[in-house]
FIGUKE-309419 format. One record per atom (N, C-alpha, C, O): x, y, z; residue in one letter; residue number from 1; atom name. Coordinates in steps of 0.02 Angstrom, whole numbers. Layout:
N
{r {X; Y; Z}; A; NUM; CA};
...
This chain:
61
{r {1681; 1375; -109}; X; 1; N};
{r {1705; 1440; -130}; X; 1; CA};
{r {1760; 1429; -181}; X; 1; C};
{r {1803; 1385; -174}; X; 1; O};
{r {1759; 1469; -234}; X; 2; N};
{r {1810; 1464; -286}; X; 2; CA};
{r {1845; 1531; -295}; X; 2; C};
{r {1814; 1584; -286}; X; 2; O};
{r {1908; 1528; -313}; X; 3; N};
{r {1948; 1589; -324}; X; 3; CA};
{r {1945; 1606; -398}; X; 3; C};
{r {1959; 1564; -441}; X; 3; O};
{r {1926; 1668; -413}; X; 4; N};
{r {1921; 1693; -482}; X; 4; CA};
{r {1958; 1759; -487}; X; 4; C};
{r {1981; 1787; -437}; X; 4; O};
{r {1964; 1784; -549}; X; 5; N};
{r {1999; 1847; -561}; X; 5; CA};
{r {1956; 1893; -603}; X; 5; C};
{r {1930; 1874; -656}; X; 5; O};
{r {1949; 1955; -579}; X; 6; N};
{r {1913; 2005; -618}; X; 6; CA};
{r {1956; 2023; -679}; X; 6; C};
{r {2015; 2006; -682}; X; 6; O};
{r {1926; 2058; -727}; X; 7; N};
{r {1962; 2078; -788}; X; 7; CA};
{r {2024; 2120; -771}; X; 7; C};
{r {2074; 2115; -806}; X; 7; O};
{r {2021; 2160; -719}; X; 8; N};
{r {2078; 2202; -700}; X; 8; CA};
{r {2132; 2163; -662}; X; 8; C};
{r {2183; 2191; -642}; X; 8; O};
{r {2121; 2098; -651}; X; 9; N};
{r {2169; 2055; -618}; X; 9; CA};
{r {2157; 2045; -544}; X; 9; C};
{r {2189; 2002; -513}; X; 9; O};
{r {2112; 2083; -514}; X; 10; N};
{r {2097; 2074; -443}; X; 10; CA};
{r {2069; 2004; -430}; X; 10; C};
{r {2025; 1980; -467}; X; 10; O};
{r {2094; 1972; -378}; X; 11; N};
{r {2071; 1906; -359}; X; 11; CA};
{r {2014; 1912; -309}; X; 11; C};
{r {2015; 1955; -265}; X; 11; O};
{r {1965; 1868; -315}; X; 12; N};
{r {1910; 1866; -267}; X; 12; CA};
{r {1884; 1796; -260}; X; 12; C};
{r {1899; 1752; -301}; X; 12; O};
{r {1844; 1784; -208}; X; 13; N};
{r {1816; 1718; -195}; X; 13; CA};
{r {1741; 1721; -204}; X; 13; C};
{r {1708; 1767; -179}; X; 13; O};
{r {1714; 1671; -239}; X; 14; N};
{r {1642; 1669; -253}; X; 14; CA};
{r {1613; 1605; -224}; X; 14; C};
{r {1643; 1552; -227}; X; 14; O};
{r {1554; 1611; -196}; X; 15; N};
{r {1517; 1552; -174}; X; 15; CA};
{r {1485; 1520; -235}; X; 15; C};
{r {1437; 1546; -263}; X; 15; O};
{r {1513; 1463; -255}; X; 16; N};
{r {1490; 1431; -317}; X; 16; CA};
{r {1419; 1405; -313}; X; 16; C};
{r {1388; 1390; -364}; X; 16; O};
{r {1392; 1398; -252}; X; 17; N};
{r {1323; 1375; -245}; X; 17; CA};
{r {1272; 1427; -268}; X; 17; C};
{r {1214; 1411; -278}; X; 17; O};
{r {1294; 1489; -278}; X; 18; N};
{r {1249; 1543; -298}; X; 18; CA};
{r {1253; 1558; -373}; X; 18; C};
{r {1221; 1604; -397}; X; 18; O};
{r {1293; 1519; -410}; X; 19; N};
{r {1298; 1531; -482}; X; 19; CA};
{r {1234; 1505; -516}; X; 19; C};
{r {1214; 1448; -506}; X; 19; O};
{r {1204; 1548; -555}; X; 20; N};
{r {1145; 1529; -593}; X; 20; CA};
{r {1162; 1517; -666}; X; 20; C};
{r {1141; 1468; -696}; X; 20; O};
{r {1201; 1564; -696}; X; 21; N};
{r {1217; 1560; -767}; X; 21; CA};
{r {1289; 1581; -778}; X; 21; C};
{r {1314; 1627; -745}; X; 21; O};
{r {1323; 1546; -824}; X; 22; N};
{r {1390; 1567; -847}; X; 22; CA};
{r {1385; 1576; -922}; X; 22; C};
{r {1365; 1530; -958}; X; 22; O};
{r {1404; 1636; -947}; X; 23; N};
{r {1398; 1651; -1018}; X; 23; CA};
{r {1464; 1678; -1045}; X; 23; C};
{r {1505; 1705; -1007}; X; 23; O};
{r {1473; 1671; -1110}; X; 24; N};
{r {1529; 1702; -1144}; X; 24; CA};
{r {1500; 1756; -1189}; X; 24; C};
{r {1463; 1741; -1236}; X; 24; O};
{r {1517; 1820; -1174}; X; 25; N};
{r {1485; 1874; -1212}; X; 25; CA};
{r {1528; 1935; -1222}; X; 25; C};
{r {1504; 1987; -1198}; X; 25; O};
{r {1583; 1941; -1251}; X; 26; N};
{r {1632; 1888; -1264}; X; 26; CA};
{r {1672; 1868; -1202}; X; 26; C};
{r {1701; 1814; -1201}; X; 26; O};
{r {1673; 1910; -1150}; X; 27; N};
{r {1707; 1890; -1088}; X; 27; CA};
{r {1661; 1844; -1049}; X; 27; C};
{r {1600; 1845; -1057}; X; 27; O};
{r {1690; 1805; -1005}; X; 28; N};
{r {1651; 1759; -964}; X; 28; CA};
{r {1613; 1800; -912}; X; 28; C};
{r {1643; 1836; -872}; X; 28; O};
{r {1547; 1794; -913}; X; 29; N};
{r {1504; 1830; -867}; X; 29; CA};
{r {1466; 1780; -824}; X; 29; C};
{r {1433; 1735; -850}; X; 29; O};
{r {1471; 1789; -759}; X; 30; N};
{r {1437; 1744; -712}; X; 30; CA};
{r {1380; 1783; -680}; X; 30; C};
{r {1389; 1837; -652}; X; 30; O};
{r {1320; 1755; -684}; X; 31; N};
{r {1261; 1784; -652}; X; 31; CA};
{r {1244; 1741; -592}; X; 31; C};
{r {1237; 1680; -597}; X; 31; O};
{r {1236; 1774; -535}; X; 32; N};
{r {1218; 1738; -474}; X; 32; CA};
{r {1142; 1736; -466}; X; 32; C};
{r {1106; 1770; -502}; X; 32; O};
{r {1119; 1698; -418}; X; 33; N};
{r {1047; 1691; -407}; X; 33; CA};
{r {1014; 1756; -385}; X; 33; C};
{r {953; 1763; -390}; X; 33; O};
{r {1054; 1804; -360}; X; 34; N};
{r {1027; 1869; -341}; X; 34; CA};
{r {1032; 1920; -398}; X; 34; C};
{r {1023; 1980; -386}; X; 34; O};
{r {1046; 1897; -459}; X; 35; N};
{r {1052; 1937; -520}; X; 35; CA};
{r {1115; 1980; -522}; X; 35; C};
{r {1122; 2020; -568}; X; 35; O};
{r {1160; 1973; -474}; X; 36; N};
{r {1223; 2009; -477}; X; 36; CA};
{r {1268; 1976; -529}; X; 36; C};
{r {1270; 1915; -533}; X; 36; O};
{r {1303; 2017; -568}; X; 37; N};
{r {1345; 1990; -622}; X; 37; CA};
{r {1418; 2005; -610}; X; 37; C};
{r {1436; 2058; -583}; X; 37; O};
{r {1461; 1957; -628}; X; 38; N};
{r {1533; 1965; -623}; X; 38; CA};
{r {1564; 1946; -690}; X; 38; C};
{r {1547; 1895; -719}; X; 38; O};
{r {1611; 1987; -714}; X; 39; N};
{r {1648; 1972; -774}; X; 39; CA};
{r {1717; 1950; -752}; X; 39; C};
{r {1751; 1985; -715}; X; 39; O};
{r {1738; 1890; -774}; X; 40; N};
{r {1801; 1861; -750}; X; 40; CA};
{r {1847; 1843; -808}; X; 40; C};
{r {1826; 1836; -865}; X; 40; O};
{r {1911; 1837; -791}; X; 41; N};
{r {1962; 1818; -841}; X; 41; CA};
{r {1957; 1745; -861}; X; 41; C};
{r {1973; 1727; -918}; X; 41; O};
{r {1936; 1703; -815}; X; 42; N};
{r {1933; 1631; -828}; X; 42; CA};
{r {1882; 1615; -883}; X; 42; C};
{r {1832; 1650; -892}; X; 42; O};
{r {1895; 1562; -920}; X; 43; N};
{r {1848; 1538; -970}; X; 43; CA};
{r {1791; 1500; -935}; X; 43; C};
{r {1796; 1484; -876}; X; 43; O};
{r {1739; 1486; -972}; X; 44; N};
{r {1683; 1446; -944}; X; 44; CA};
{r {1710; 1379; -920}; X; 44; C};
{r {1692; 1356; -865}; X; 44; O};
{r {1751; 1347; -960}; X; 45; N};
{r {1778; 1281; -941}; X; 45; CA};
{r {1820; 1285; -877}; X; 45; C};
{r {1817; 1240; -836}; X; 45; O};
{r {1858; 1338; -869}; X; 46; N};
{r {1899; 1346; -809}; X; 46; CA};
{r {1855; 1357; -748}; X; 46; C};
{r {1869; 1329; -694}; X; 46; O};
{r {1802; 1396; -755}; X; 47; N};
{r {1756; 1406; -698}; X; 47; CA};
{r {1723; 1340; -680}; X; 47; C};
{r {1719; 1324; -620}; X; 47; O};
{r {1700; 1303; -729}; X; 48; N};
{r {1668; 1239; -715}; X; 48; CA};
{r {1716; 1190; -681}; X; 48; C};
{r {1696; 1154; -636}; X; 48; O};
{r {1778; 1190; -702}; X; 49; N};
{r {1828; 1146; -671}; X; 49; CA};
{r {1839; 1166; -598}; X; 49; C};
{r {1845; 1122; -555}; X; 49; O};
{r {1842; 1230; -584}; X; 50; N};
{r {1850; 1254; -515}; X; 50; CA};
{r {1790; 1232; -472}; X; 50; C};
{r {1798; 1212; -415}; X; 50; O};
{r {1730; 1237; -501}; X; 51; N};
{r {1670; 1217; -464}; X; 51; CA};
{r {1672; 1142; -451}; X; 51; C};
{r {1658; 1119; -395}; X; 51; O};
{r {1690; 1103; -501}; X; 52; N};
{r {1695; 1029; -493}; X; 52; CA};
{r {1746; 1012; -439}; X; 52; C};
{r {1733; 970; -395}; X; 52; O};
{r {1804; 1043; -442}; X; 53; N};
{r {1857; 1029; -392}; X; 53; CA};
{r {1834; 1047; -322}; X; 53; C};
{r {1848; 1010; -274}; X; 53; O};
{r {1799; 1102; -315}; X; 54; N};
{r {1773; 1122; -250}; X; 54; CA};
{r {1723; 1071; -223}; X; 54; C};
{r {1726; 1053; -165}; X; 54; O};
{r {1679; 1048; -266}; X; 55; N};
{r {1629; 1000; -244}; X; 55; CA};
{r {1661; 932; -227}; X; 55; C};
{r {1640; 898; -181}; X; 55; O};
{r {1713; 913; -266}; X; 56; N};
{r {1750; 852; -249}; X; 56; CA};
{r {1781; 858; -180}; X; 56; C};
{r {1779; 811; -140}; X; 56; O};
{r {1810; 917; -166}; X; 57; N};
{r {1842; 928; -101}; X; 57; CA};
{r {1791; 921; -45}; X; 57; C};
{r {1807; 894; 8}; X; 57; O};
{r {1731; 945; -55}; X; 58; N};
{r {1679; 939; -3}; X; 58; CA};
{r {1658; 867; 9}; X; 58; C};
{r {1641; 848; 65}; X; 58; O};
{r {1660; 826; -44}; X; 59; N};
{r {1638; 757; -38}; X; 59; CA};
{r {1692; 709; -15}; X; 59; C};
{r {1678; 651; 1}; X; 59; O};
{r {1754; 733; -11}; X; 60; N};
{r {1810; 691; 10}; X; 60; CA};
{r {1815; 691; 87}; X; 60; C};
{r {1821; 744; 118}; X; 60; O};
{r {1812; 631; 116}; X; 61; N};
{r {1814; 628; 190}; X; 61; CA};
{r {1882; 649; 218}; X; 61; C};
{r {1892; 649; 279}; X; 61; O};
């Protein structure tokens, strides 16, 4: 799970395993496997870094 921020500043947690596509149009838009879309303040690179850090945390004993 990763913490993200909506455009209005509200914080929420997303299950990164359900991310299908991340696009810049011009805001960062995340499409999940169920076709639900979220527009977030974070850049694509920031989202990817959060996903990487989360997966590292899972793999650390």
